[in-house]
C-alpha positions as CSV (number, residue, x, y, z in Angstrom):
1,M,8.9,18.1,14.9
2,N,9.4,21.6,14.1
3,S,7.0,23.6,12.2
4,P,8.2,25.6,9.2
5,S,6.0,28.4,10.2
6,A,8.2,29.1,13.3
7,V,10.8,30.7,11.2
8,S,10.6,34.5,10.9
9,P,8.9,35.2,7.3
10,N,11.4,38.2,6.6
11,P,14.2,37.3,4.2
12,P,17.7,37.4,5.4
13,T,19.9,40.2,4.1
14,G,23.3,41.0,3.3
15,S,25.8,38.7,1.0
16,H,27.4,36.8,4.1
17,S,24.2,35.2,5.5
18,S,25.1,32.2,7.8
19,L,24.2,28.6,6.9
20,P,21.5,28.4,9.7
21,T,19.8,31.5,8.3
22,K,19.7,30.6,4.6
23,L,18.7,26.9,5.4
24,N,15.9,27.9,8.0
25,Y,14.6,30.5,5.9
26,W,14.6,28.2,2.9
27,Y,12.9,25.4,5.1
28,A,10.2,27.9,6.3
29,R,9.0,28.0,2.7
30,N,9.7,24.8,1.3
31,A,9.2,22.0,3.9
32,R,6.6,19.5,3.2
33,D,3.6,19.6,5.5
34,L,4.0,16.2,7.2
35,P,1.6,15.3,10.0
36,W,4.2,14.7,12.6
37,R,5.6,18.2,12.1
38,H,2.5,19.8,13.6
39,P,3.0,21.5,16.9
40,D,0.4,19.3,19.0
41,T,2.3,16.2,17.8
42,S,3.2,14.1,21.1
43,P,6.6,12.7,21.4
44,W,5.5,9.2,21.1
45,A,3.9,10.0,17.7
46,I,7.1,11.5,16.8
47,L,9.1,8.5,17.8
48,L,6.7,6.4,15.7
49,S,7.2,8.4,12.7
50,E,10.9,8.3,12.8
51,V,10.9,4.4,13.3
52,M,8.3,3.9,10.5
53,S,10.1,6.2,8.2
54,Q,13.4,4.4,8.4
55,Q,14.1,2.7,4.8
56,T,10.5,3.4,3.9
57,P,8.9,6.3,1.7
58,V,7.3,9.0,3.6
59,A,4.2,8.6,1.3
60,R,3.6,5.1,2.5
61,V,4.3,6.2,6.1
62,I,1.7,8.8,6.5
63,P,-1.6,6.7,6.2
64,L,-0.1,4.0,8.4
65,W,1.1,6.4,11.0
66,Q,-2.3,8.0,11.1
67,A,-4.1,4.8,11.4
68,W,-1.7,3.5,14.0
69,L,-2.1,6.5,16.3
70,K,-5.9,6.3,16.0
71,R,-5.8,2.8,17.3
72,W,-2.8,3.1,19.7
73,P,-2.3,6.5,20.5
74,T,-0.2,6.2,23.7
75,P,2.6,3.7,24.7
76,A,0.1,2.0,27.2
77,D,-2.2,1.1,24.3
78,L,0.4,-0.5,22.2
79,A,2.0,-2.3,25.2
80,D,-1.3,-4.2,25.7
81,A,-1.9,-5.1,22.1
82,P,-1.5,-8.5,20.5
83,R,1.4,-9.0,18.5
84,S,-0.8,-10.5,15.6
85,E,-2.7,-7.2,15.4
86,I,0.4,-5.1,15.4
87,L,1.8,-7.3,12.6
88,K,-1.6,-6.9,10.6
89,M,-1.6,-3.2,11.0
90,W,1.9,-2.9,9.9
91,A,0.9,-4.6,6.7
92,N,3.4,-4.1,3.9
93,L,5.6,-1.4,5.2
94,G,8.6,-3.5,5.3
95,Y,11.0,-4.7,8.0
96,P,8.3,-6.0,10.3
97,R,10.5,-6.6,13.1
98,R,10.2,-2.8,13.6
99,A,6.6,-3.4,14.6
100,L,7.3,-6.0,17.3
101,R,10.4,-3.5,18.5
102,L,7.8,-0.8,18.8
103,K,5.6,-2.8,21.2
104,E,8.7,-3.7,23.3
105,C,9.6,0.0,23.2
106,A,6.1,0.7,24.5
107,I,6.4,-1.7,27.3
108,A,9.8,-0.3,28.3
109,C,8.3,3.2,28.4
110,M,5.4,2.0,30.6
111,E,7.9,0.1,33.0
112,R,10.7,2.7,33.2
113,H,9.3,5.9,32.5
114,G,5.7,6.0,33.7
115,G,4.2,5.6,30.5
116,E,5.9,8.6,28.9
117,V,8.7,8.8,26.2
118,P,11.9,10.0,28.0
119,S,13.8,13.0,26.7
120,N,17.2,11.9,27.8
121,I,19.3,10.5,25.0
122,T,20.9,7.8,27.1
123,E,17.6,6.7,28.1
124,L,16.0,6.9,24.7
125,E,19.0,4.8,23.3
126,A,18.0,2.2,25.9
127,L,14.6,1.7,24.6
128,P,14.3,-1.3,22.3
129,G,14.6,-0.5,18.8
130,I,15.8,3.0,19.4
131,G,19.4,3.6,18.0
132,H,21.6,6.8,18.0
133,Y,19.6,8.5,15.1
134,T,16.2,7.9,16.4
135,A,17.1,8.9,19.9
136,R,18.5,12.2,18.6
137,A,15.6,12.8,16.4
138,V,13.2,12.5,19.1
139,A,15.3,14.8,21.5
140,A,15.5,17.4,18.8
141,F,12.1,17.3,17.4
142,A,10.2,16.3,20.3
143,F,11.7,18.1,23.0
144,G,13.6,20.8,21.1
145,Q,17.0,20.0,22.4
146,A,20.1,21.3,20.6
147,V,21.5,17.9,19.2
148,P,22.8,17.1,15.8
149,V,20.4,14.6,13.9
150,V,22.2,12.5,11.2
151,D,20.5,10.5,8.7
152,T,21.4,9.4,5.3
153,N,20.2,12.9,3.8
154,V,22.2,14.8,6.3
155,R,25.2,13.0,5.7
156,R,25.0,13.3,2.0
157,V,24.2,17.1,2.2
158,Y,27.2,17.5,4.5
159,R,29.7,15.6,2.3
160,R,28.6,17.9,-0.6
161,L,28.5,21.2,1.3
162,V,31.6,20.8,3.4
163,D,33.7,17.9,1.8
164,G,33.0,18.4,-1.8
165,R,32.2,14.9,-2.7
166,Y,29.2,13.6,-4.4
167,L,28.6,10.5,-2.5
168,Q,28.0,10.6,1.3
169,G,29.9,7.1,1.8
170,P,29.0,5.0,4.7
171,A,28.1,6.4,8.1
172,R,31.4,7.4,10.3
173,A,32.0,7.8,13.8
174,R,32.7,11.5,13.6
175,D,29.4,12.3,11.6
176,L,27.7,13.7,14.8
177,A,30.5,16.0,15.4
178,D,30.8,17.1,11.8
179,V,27.1,18.1,11.8
180,A,27.2,19.5,15.0
181,S,29.9,21.9,13.9
182,L,27.4,23.5,11.4
183,L,24.7,24.1,14.0
184,P,24.3,27.0,16.0
185,H,24.9,26.9,19.7
186,V,26.1,23.3,19.6
187,D,29.3,22.4,20.9
188,P,31.1,20.3,18.1
189,D,33.3,18.6,20.7
190,P,32.4,14.8,20.1
191,R,32.4,14.0,23.8
192,L,29.6,16.8,24.2
193,V,27.7,15.9,21.0
194,G,24.9,14.0,23.1
195,R,24.8,16.5,25.9
196,Q,21.4,16.8,27.6
197,L,19.5,20.1,27.5
198,P,16.0,20.5,29.3
199,P,12.9,20.6,27.2
200,P,12.4,24.4,26.0
201,P,9.8,26.4,28.2
202,Q,6.0,26.3,27.1
203,P,5.5,29.2,24.6
204,Q,3.4,32.0,25.5
205,P,0.2,32.7,23.6
206,T,2.0,35.3,21.5
207,D,4.9,32.6,20.5
208,A,4.7,30.7,17.4
209,G,6.4,27.6,19.1
210,T,8.3,25.1,17.3
211,G,7.9,22.2,19.7
212,S,6.0,19.0,18.8
213,G,5.0,17.9,22.2
214,A,6.1,17.7,25.7
215,G,7.1,14.7,27.4
216,S,9.3,13.4,30.4
217,S,12.4,15.3,31.0
218,A,14.0,12.8,33.4
219,G,17.6,12.5,33.3
220,A,18.3,16.1,31.7
221,S,20.7,18.3,33.0
222,T,20.5,21.9,33.6
223,D,21.8,24.1,30.7
224,T,21.9,27.9,29.9
225,T,21.0,27.6,26.4
226,S,18.1,29.6,25.6
227,G,14.8,28.3,23.9
228,A,15.7,30.4,20.9
229,D,18.9,28.9,20.6
230,R,17.6,25.4,20.8
231,D,14.9,26.3,18.1
232,A,17.6,27.6,15.8
233,A,19.6,24.3,16.2
234,N,17.0,21.7,15.8
235,L,15.2,23.8,13.1
236,M,18.5,23.7,11.1
237,C,18.7,19.9,11.7
238,A,15.1,19.6,10.2
239,A,16.1,21.8,7.2
240,L,19.1,19.8,6.5
241,M,17.2,16.5,6.3
242,E,14.5,18.3,4.2
243,L,17.2,19.7,1.7
244,G,18.8,16.2,1.3
245,A,15.2,14.6,0.6
246,L,14.0,17.5,-1.7
247,I,17.0,19.2,-3.3
248,C,20.3,17.5,-2.5
249,T,19.2,14.2,-3.5
250,A,21.0,11.0,-3.9
251,K,20.6,11.2,-7.9
252,S,20.2,14.4,-10.1
253,P,20.5,17.0,-7.3
254,A,18.6,20.3,-8.1
255,C,21.5,22.8,-7.3
256,D,19.9,25.6,-9.3
257,Q,17.2,25.4,-6.4
258,C,19.5,25.0,-3.6
259,P,19.6,27.8,-0.9
260,V,23.3,27.2,0.1
261,I,24.6,26.7,-3.6
262,D,27.0,29.5,-2.9
263,D,28.5,27.8,0.2
264,C,28.7,24.3,-1.5
265,A,32.3,22.9,-1.6
266,W,31.0,20.3,-4.5
267,V,29.6,23.0,-6.7
268,Q,32.9,25.1,-6.2
269,A,34.7,22.1,-7.2
270,G,33.1,22.0,-10.4
271,K,30.8,19.0,-9.2
272,P,33.5,16.2,-9.5
273,Q,31.9,12.9,-10.1
274,P,32.9,9.8,-8.1
275,T,35.6,7.5,-8.9
276,E,35.0,4.3,-10.3
277,A,35.9,2.6,-7.0
278,E,33.6,5.0,-4.9
279,A,30.8,4.1,-7.2
280,Q,31.1,0.7,-7.0
281,A,31.3,0.9,-3.2
282,A,28.1,2.6,-3.3
283,A,26.4,0.2,-5.5
284,R,27.3,-2.5,-3.2
285,R,25.7,-0.6,-0.3
286,V,22.3,-0.3,-2.1
287,Q,19.9,-3.0,-0.8
288,K,18.3,-5.0,-3.5
289,F,14.8,-6.7,-3.0
290,V,13.8,-8.8,-6.0
291,G,14.9,-12.1,-5.5
292,T,16.2,-11.9,-1.9
293,D,15.3,-13.6,1.3
294,R,13.4,-10.1,2.2
295,Q,11.1,-10.6,-0.8
296,V,10.3,-14.3,0.3
297,R,9.9,-13.2,4.0
298,G,7.4,-10.4,2.7
299,K,5.6,-13.0,0.8
300,I,5.2,-15.3,3.7
301,M,4.2,-12.5,6.2
302,G,1.4,-11.5,3.7
303,L,0.2,-14.9,3.4
304,L,0.1,-15.1,7.2
305,R,-1.7,-11.6,7.5
306,E,-4.4,-12.7,5.1
307,A,-5.0,-16.3,6.8
308,G,-5.9,-14.7,10.0
309,E,-6.2,-16.7,13.4
310,G,-6.4,-20.1,11.5
311,G,-3.0,-19.9,10.2
312,V,-1.7,-21.9,7.1
313,T,0.0,-25.1,6.4
314,K,3.5,-25.7,5.4
315,K,2.3,-26.8,1.9
316,E,0.5,-23.4,1.6
317,I,3.8,-21.9,2.3
318,D,5.8,-24.0,-0.1
319,L,3.4,-22.8,-3.2
320,L,5.0,-19.2,-2.6
321,W,8.4,-19.6,-3.9
322,P,10.2,-22.1,-6.4
323,A,13.5,-22.1,-4.6
324,T,13.0,-24.5,-1.8
325,E,16.2,-23.9,-0.1
326,Q,15.7,-20.0,0.0
327,L,12.1,-20.5,1.1
328,E,13.1,-22.8,4.2
329,R,15.8,-20.1,5.0
330,A,13.4,-17.4,5.0
331,L,10.8,-19.3,6.9
332,Q,13.3,-20.4,9.6
333,S,14.4,-16.6,10.0
334,L,10.9,-15.6,10.5
335,L,10.6,-18.1,13.3
336,D,13.8,-17.1,14.8
337,D,12.7,-13.4,14.8
338,G,9.5,-14.1,16.6
339,L,7.5,-12.9,13.4
340,V,5.8,-16.3,12.7
341,S,4.8,-18.9,15.5
342,R,4.3,-22.7,14.8
343,E,1.8,-24.8,16.3
344,G,1.7,-28.4,15.3
345,A,1.4,-28.4,11.4
346,T,0.1,-24.8,11.3
347,Y,2.1,-21.6,10.9
348,Q,0.5,-18.2,11.9
349,L,1.3,-14.9,13.3
350,P,2.5,-14.7,16.9
351,R,-0.3,-14.0,19.4
């Protein structure tokens, strides 16, 4: 991912600075020092960070990401790892199906791309467990491509900055094109939003460099966009994400610290609050945990991780949760997802 130090240290001048200039300047001084943003980070490590960070706080991701890469630093290493060990290492990060999908992704990289992470968005999206967001995040932050990267934070920033609405609402088909229209040197035409650009040239010794690693460029087409233009576009993607994470947060945004407050349609409109219907719709989209099947699944997975190869009996599982029907449903869903295996009367992690 882009290193904040790659942006010029000189502040922008003039009262009509562009959004990219303001945001990238702010990012250079305020971005968190996340380990996957370091210039020597491999495309595989960046892909791993993006998958782990989905619906999981960054503070919980960092130590696991570091431990994971120490044990399985390449797709080849993870492809050969037993599923039981992968699930144990995943621990309580949540949504453990992601862990097994990462193994499937590693196998696909070995079988289709010579053990490398592809840079082509179409090929990235074809990898198991890799969706539209992750594919573009890897293309931008691992390979320096000028493509829009849209997550929940970016959608929220866009909705306030451009649409003047407090809540980001659900994901929309037009989100990629909307964000692309803000980025420098990216065609906003939705038909071209996923265009392929070759990886930027390797920086000279005197360059600061913003890439996070090099990987396969199979499938990338020729494009005249300069390395500097690509850097500006994917730096702004990173800045939009960071702004949403640190300043333009879901609750209590710190508008007085925002570098683009003078451009914000929501602020200019007087910070209108959502209607009752909008607030109710947003509340319904919030994923609860306590008392849900997810919580029960987590308890079962925790028991199996602690049990080791010997596994546990059904009676031991039954002690985890008082609601029998919900417990049975959660256990069956884990069996269906391949996260739990049954051998006779014993339940254990898949081998």
